[in-house]
C-alpha positions in Angstrom: -1.4 7.8 -29.7 2.6 8.4 -29.9 3.3 11.5 -27.5 6.7 13.2 -26.9 8.5 16.4 -25.6 10.4 18.8 -27.8 11.6 22.0 -28.0 9.4 24.6 -29.6 11.0 27.3 -31.2 11.1 29.7 -28.3 13.1 27.2 -26.3 9.9 26.0 -23.9 9.5 22.3 -23.9 5.8 21.0 -25.0 4.0 18.1 -25.5 3.6 16.8 -29.2 1.4 14.2 -30.8 3.1 12.3 -33.7 0.9 12.1 -36.8 2.8 10.2 -39.6 5.8 12.6 -40.2 4.5 15.6 -38.5 4.1 16.4 -34.8 1.2 18.6 -33.3 2.0 21.0 -31.0 -0.5 20.3 -28.2 1.1 22.9 -25.8 0.3 25.6 -28.6 -2.9 23.9 -29.6 -4.2 24.3 -25.9 -3.4 28.0 -25.8 -0.1 27.0 -23.6 -2.1 25.3 -20.5 0.5 23.9 -18.4 -0.8 20.5 -18.2 0.1 20.4 -21.7 3.5 21.5 -21.5 5.0 17.8 -21.6 4.4 14.3 -21.1 4.7 14.3 -17.6 2.6 17.3 -16.8 -0.3 15.7 -18.9 -0.1 12.6 -17.0 -0.1 14.4 -13.9 -2.9 16.1 -14.7 -5.2 13.3 -14.8 -8.6 12.0 -16.9 -9.6 15.7 -17.7 -6.3 16.0 -19.6 -6.6 12.9 -21.5 -10.3 13.5 -22.5 -9.1 16.9 -24.0 -6.5 15.4 -26.2 -8.8 14.6 -28.9 -9.9 18.0 -29.1 -6.6 19.6 -29.3 -5.6 17.0 -32.0 -8.3 18.5 -34.2 -7.7 22.0 -33.5 -3.7 21.2 -34.1 -3.4 21.7 -38.0 -1.7 24.6 -37.7 0.5 23.8 -34.8 2.2 21.0 -36.8 5.9 20.7 -37.3 8.1 18.2 -39.5 9.5 15.4 -37.2 12.8 15.1 -38.9 13.2 18.5 -38.3 12.2 18.2 -34.6 14.6 19.1 -31.5 13.7 16.2 -29.0 13.3 16.6 -25.6 13.9 14.4 -22.5 10.5 12.2 -22.2 10.4 12.5 -18.5 10.5 15.2 -15.9 13.5 16.0 -13.8 11.8 14.6 -10.5 10.4 11.4 -12.3 11.7 8.2 -10.9 13.4 5.9 -13.0 13.5 2.3 -12.2 15.4 -0.7 -13.7 15.3 -4.6 -13.3 18.3 -6.7 -13.6 18.1 -10.2 -15.2 14.7 -10.3 -15.8 15.1 -12.3 -19.1 15.7 -16.0 -18.8 18.5 -16.0 -21.4 20.2 -12.8 -20.0 20.6 -14.6 -16.6 22.2 -17.4 -18.4 24.8 -15.7 -19.9 25.7 -14.3 -16.4 25.7 -17.9 -15.3 22.8 -17.2 -12.9 19.7 -19.1 -12.0 16.6 -16.8 -12.8 15.6 -14.9 -10.1 13.0 -15.3 -7.4 11.6 -11.7 -7.4 12.6 -8.8 -9.6 16.0 -7.2 -9.0 15.2 -3.4 -8.8 18.1 -0.3 -9.1 17.6 2.9 -9.9 18.8 5.2 -12.6 18.9 9.1 -12.1 16.3 11.2 -14.3 19.6 13.6 -14.9 20.9 11.0 -17.1 18.1 10.4 -19.0 18.8 12.1 -22.6 16.0 12.0 -25.6 16.1 10.0 -29.2 19.2 11.2 -31.5 20.9 13.1 -28.4 24.6 11.8 -28.4 25.9 9.5 -25.3 29.1 10.6 -24.1 31.8 8.0 -23.3 33.1 8.7 -20.0 36.9 9.2 -19.7 36.6 6.9 -16.5 35.5 4.2 -18.6 36.9 1.7 -21.4 34.2 -1.1 -21.5 30.8 1.0 -22.1 28.3 -1.5 -23.1 24.7 -1.5 -24.5 21.3 -2.8 -23.0 18.1 -2.6 -25.0 15.0 -2.8 -22.7 11.3 -2.0 -23.2 10.3 0.7 -20.7 6.8 1.3 -18.8 5.8 4.6 -17.9 3.3 5.0 -15.0 0.1 6.8 -15.6 -1.6 6.8 -12.0 -0.8 6.2 -8.8 0.0 2.7 -7.7 0.1 2.3 -4.3 0.2 -1.4 -2.9 -2.0 -2.6 -6.1 -2.5 -6.2 -7.7 -1.4 -6.8 -11.0 -5.0 -6.3 -12.5 -5.1 -2.9 -11.1 -1.2 -2.2 -12.1 -2.1 -3.0 -15.7 -4.6 0.2 -15.4 -1.8 2.0 -13.9 0.4 1.7 -17.0 0.0 5.0 -19.6 2.1 3.0 -22.0 5.4 2.1 -23.3 8.6 3.4 -24.5 12.4 2.1 -25.6 15.2 2.5 -22.9 19.1 1.9 -23.7 20.2 1.1 -20.2 23.9 2.1 -20.9 26.4 0.5 -18.7 30.2 1.0 -17.7 31.0 -2.3 -17.1 34.3 -2.0 -15.5 33.0 1.0 -13.1 30.3 -2.0 -12.3 33.0 -4.7 -11.4 35.2 -2.4 -9.8 32.6 -0.6 -7.7 31.0 -4.4 -7.1 27.6 -2.6 -7.0 25.7 -1.1 -10.0 25.3 2.9 -9.1 28.1 4.4 -10.5 28.4 2.2 -13.8 24.7 2.9 -14.4 24.5 6.5 -13.9 27.4 8.1 -15.9 26.2 11.3 -17.9 24.0 10.6 -20.8 23.4 6.7 -20.0 19.6 6.6 -20.0 18.5 7.5 -23.5 14.7 6.8 -23.6 12.1 7.6 -26.4 11.6 8.4 -29.1 8.2 8.7 -27.5 5.5 7.1 -25.3 3.0 4.8 -27.2 -0.2 4.7 -25.0 -1.7 1.5 -24.1 -4.6 1.4 -26.5 -1.6 1.2 -29.5 0.0 -1.8 -28.0 -2.0 -5.2 -28.7 0.2 -7.6 -26.2 3.0 -6.1 -24.3 4.1 -9.8 -23.9 4.6 -10.3 -27.6 6.9 -7.4 -28.8 10.0 -8.2 -30.6 13.4 -6.6 -29.0 16.5 -5.8 -31.4 19.5 -3.9 -30.9 22.2 -3.0 -33.4 25.6 -1.2 -33.4 26.4 0.1 -36.8 23.7 -2.0 -38.5 25.2 -5.3 -37.0 22.5 -7.1 -34.5 23.8 -7.4 -31.3 20.5 -8.3 -29.4 17.4 -9.8 -30.6 14.2 -11.4 -28.0 10.8 -11.1 -27.3 9.0 -9.8 -24.3 7.4 -13.3 -23.8 10.7 -14.2 -22.7 10.6 -11.6 -19.6 10.6 -13.3 -16.3 8.7 -10.9 -14.5 5.6 -9.1 -16.8 5.2 -5.4 -16.7 2.3 -5.5 -14.6 4.1 -7.7 -12.2 6.8 -5.4 -11.9 4.4 -2.3 -11.0 2.6 -4.5 -8.7 5.4 -5.6 -6.8 7.5 -2.5 -6.6 4.4 -0.8 -5.6 3.9 -2.9 -2.3 7.0 -1.2 -0.8 6.9 2.3 -3.0 4.4 4.3 -4.3 4.5 4.8 -7.9 3.5 8.3 -9.5 2.5 9.5 -13.1 5.6 9.6 -15.4 7.6 7.2 -13.4 9.4 4.6 -15.6 10.0 0.9 -14.9 12.6 -0.4 -17.5 11.6 -3.9 -17.7 15.5 -5.7 -18.3 17.6 -6.6 -21.4 17.9 -9.8 -23.1 21.0 -11.9 -23.9 23.8 -10.4 -26.2 25.6 -7.4 -24.4 28.8 -7.0 -25.3 30.5 -7.8 -21.9 29.4 -11.5 -22.7 30.4 -12.0 -26.4 33.7 -13.9 -27.1 35.7 -11.5 -27.9 34.1 -8.6 -25.6 32.9 -5.7 -27.6 32.6 -2.2 -26.1 31.2 1.1 -27.7 33.3 3.2 -29.1 33.6 6.8 -30.5 31.1 7.2 -33.2 29.5 4.1 -33.0 25.3 4.2 -33.7 23.0 2.2 -31.6 19.3 1.5 -32.9 16.9 -0.2 -30.3 13.8 -1.3 -32.3 10.8 -2.5 -30.7 7.9 -3.7 -32.6 4.5 -1.9 -32.1 6.7 1.0 -30.5 9.5 2.4 -32.9 13.4 2.8 -33.1 15.5 4.7 -30.4 18.5 6.0 -32.1 21.6 7.3 -30.2 25.4 8.1 -31.5 28.6 7.6 -29.2 30.5 10.5 -28.7 33.8 11.0 -26.5 33.2 13.2 -23.7 35.2 16.4 -24.2 
């Protein structure tokens, strides 16, 4: 299944299921039950809500909308946690002149900076070196507390796409990553959650990033140093993960900071991240007003 959040005509956020070029409003089909108000609410409701989707899909024909006309909403709840991973592709570690890490390097993005598919990314006035990072994102479906890798795999609800947008000059100036990773709008995530049953092999996903149609990054998740289930397991040893939390698995080589000459994002640039079996996340850069 492909599940997303969108804004209904009333302005209410709702859970939608993508069917071709249509989206079924599962919130309306359920009679506005709160467990179908969003992807996060559905995940937190547990197995009973999961089993109900089939019936809602059958009843949802009269509650469908055109996908192209959809107003997307952020894919996560405001109280969800977003964890990112640094240097998780060997080629990206190499372009940083660093050895592959012996354990994952985790850092956080605030949920407040997460924006949906097709929403403009603001260019902050404080930075002139805004960069892209194409990443496959894992969404947690069940609580993971000190789990092994086999159990961690069963705790993954599915996958999405994240652009870990970064202000490199702030990152260098501050000598740590928080501010450079957490400017307004620096967490595009979407366009939807693709459930595990639709991902035949998470370790064989093609990842491509294009800026204005030009390919800047291209790799495959087989090149990840730490697989998704390993990331879930390792992080869960010190922090219990909850349904709706996200782990963004890292970016491959090709970032603008390491191109020669360096290339950074500018007003009007269109960024597309395509991941096989998931889809395309698209956003446009806009100078912050």
